[in-house]
C-alpha positions, 0 to 999 in steps of 0.5 A: 485519475486513481489515487494511491497512498504510499506508506513507508518510514523511508522518505527516499523510498516515498520520493521514488514511489511518488515520482514513478507513480505520478509519471504513470498517471496516478495521484500520489499521497505519501505518509511516513508515520503509520500512526496517521494512516487512518487520518490520511485515509479520511482526508483523501480516500485512496483507491489503493494503499502501498504499505511497508511492513516495517514502519518504525515502531509499527507493523504494517501487517497489523495496520493492514489487518485494521484496514481490512477489518473495518467496514469503511476501508475494507474495500481498499486494495492493500499491497504490502511491501517489504525487504525482510518479510515474505507474506505471500503465504498469508495472502488468504488469511483474515485481514491479509493484504491483497498482494505483496511486493518484495524490496527491492522491487522491479518497477514493471512488476510493481506497476503491473500489480497496482494495475491488476489490483485497481482493475479487480477493485473496479470489476 
């Protein structure tokens, strides 16, 4: 089973994501504090990370760049999620996420993006 790490400072969103993703057959870890991201990655290396852009005093785009520029985490697909930012135009930049989903997201769209990213990682 594939493991997904969902990172969002809103516990209600994390609860919904956990329910949806577990119902779809994924193992789900959640994290509400971006400061603990790399500790959580080391604890259970995820197959994919769903990362909110607005994480209290942290910017998910900066965390994504950190993930994508470190040799031990750069291969983990990262999907940025946000209601207030459109980062689709930056998907090809250095340290960019693998994909982007806008909030509120359609569940089928989110699941399709997750499946596509996991399939491309396996290829």
